[in-house]
C-alpha positions in Angstrom: -30.4 4.8 105.3 -29.7 4.9 101.6 -26.0 4.3 102.2 -26.7 1.1 104.3 -28.9 -0.2 101.5 -26.3 0.4 98.9 -23.6 -1.3 100.9 -25.9 -4.2 101.6 -26.6 -4.4 97.9 -22.9 -4.5 97.1 -22.2 -7.1 99.7 -25.0 -9.2 98.4 -23.8 -8.8 94.9 -20.2 -9.8 95.8 -21.4 -12.8 97.8 -23.5 -14.0 94.8 -20.6 -13.5 92.4 -18.3 -15.6 94.7 -21.0 -18.3 95.0 -21.3 -18.5 91.2 -17.5 -18.7 90.8 -17.4 -21.5 93.5 -20.2 -23.4 91.7 -18.3 -23.2 88.4 -15.1 -24.4 90.1 -16.9 -27.3 91.7 -18.6 -28.3 88.4 -15.2 -28.3 86.7 -13.7 -30.5 89.4 -16.7 -32.9 89.3 -16.3 -33.4 85.5 -12.5 -33.9 85.9 -13.0 -36.4 88.7 -15.5 -38.3 86.6 -13.0 -38.6 83.8 -10.3 -39.8 86.2 -12.7 -42.4 87.6 -13.6 -43.6 84.0 -9.9 -44.0 83.1 -9.0 -45.8 86.3 -12.0 -48.1 86.4 -11.6 -49.3 82.8 -10.2 -52.8 82.8 -6.9 -53.0 81.2 -6.4 -56.4 79.5 -3.3 -57.5 77.7 -5.2 -57.8 74.4 -6.6 -54.3 74.4 -6.2 -52.4 71.2 -4.9 -48.9 71.8 -4.7 -45.9 69.5 -1.8 -43.5 69.7 -4.1 -41.0 71.5 -5.0 -43.6 74.1 -1.3 -44.2 74.8 -0.7 -40.5 75.0 -3.4 -40.0 77.7 -2.7 -43.2 79.6 1.0 -43.4 79.6 2.0 -39.8 79.0 4.0 -40.6 75.9 3.6 -38.2 72.9 2.5 -39.4 69.5 5.7 -38.3 68.0 7.6 -40.5 70.4 5.2 -43.4 69.5 6.1 -42.8 65.9 9.8 -43.1 66.7 9.1 -46.3 68.6 7.4 -47.7 65.6 10.5 -46.9 63.5 12.6 -48.8 66.1 10.4 -51.9 65.8 7.2 -51.4 67.9 4.5 -53.8 66.4 1.5 -51.9 65.1 -1.4 -52.5 62.8 -2.6 -50.0 60.1 -4.7 -50.8 57.1 -3.7 -47.8 55.0 -1.2 -44.9 55.4 -4.0 -42.5 56.6 -5.9 -44.9 58.8 -5.8 -45.3 62.5 -2.7 -46.9 64.0 -3.6 -49.8 66.4 -1.2 -51.1 69.0 -1.8 -54.1 71.3 -1.2 -53.2 74.9 0.9 -56.2 75.6 3.2 -55.5 72.6 3.5 -51.9 73.7 4.4 -52.7 77.3 6.9 -55.4 76.2 8.5 -52.9 73.9 8.8 -50.4 76.7 10.5 -53.0 79.0 12.8 -54.2 76.2 13.7 -50.7 75.1 14.4 -49.7 78.7 16.8 -52.5 79.3 18.5 -52.5 75.9 19.9 -49.0 76.4 
């Protein structure tokens, strides 16, 4: 009788551990899905001001590549050397199209 109770206890413990792991995975997925929905539902106008970080997350282009694009003529706005770099979405997309066809 004691053996059955121990095995039931282990089974119950393992089942609870699996349930907790599943809950954590579902919570992670829920948060990830909310972020995806936020990014996709955001209206994207031509006059949006973007930071380098925004471009990195939205377009998948690294900040280093953006710096190289700036050196090749991408229009940006920056009030001082250590301040945030702002890029107009329309200018960035036009630069991408122009750069793609110029090569």
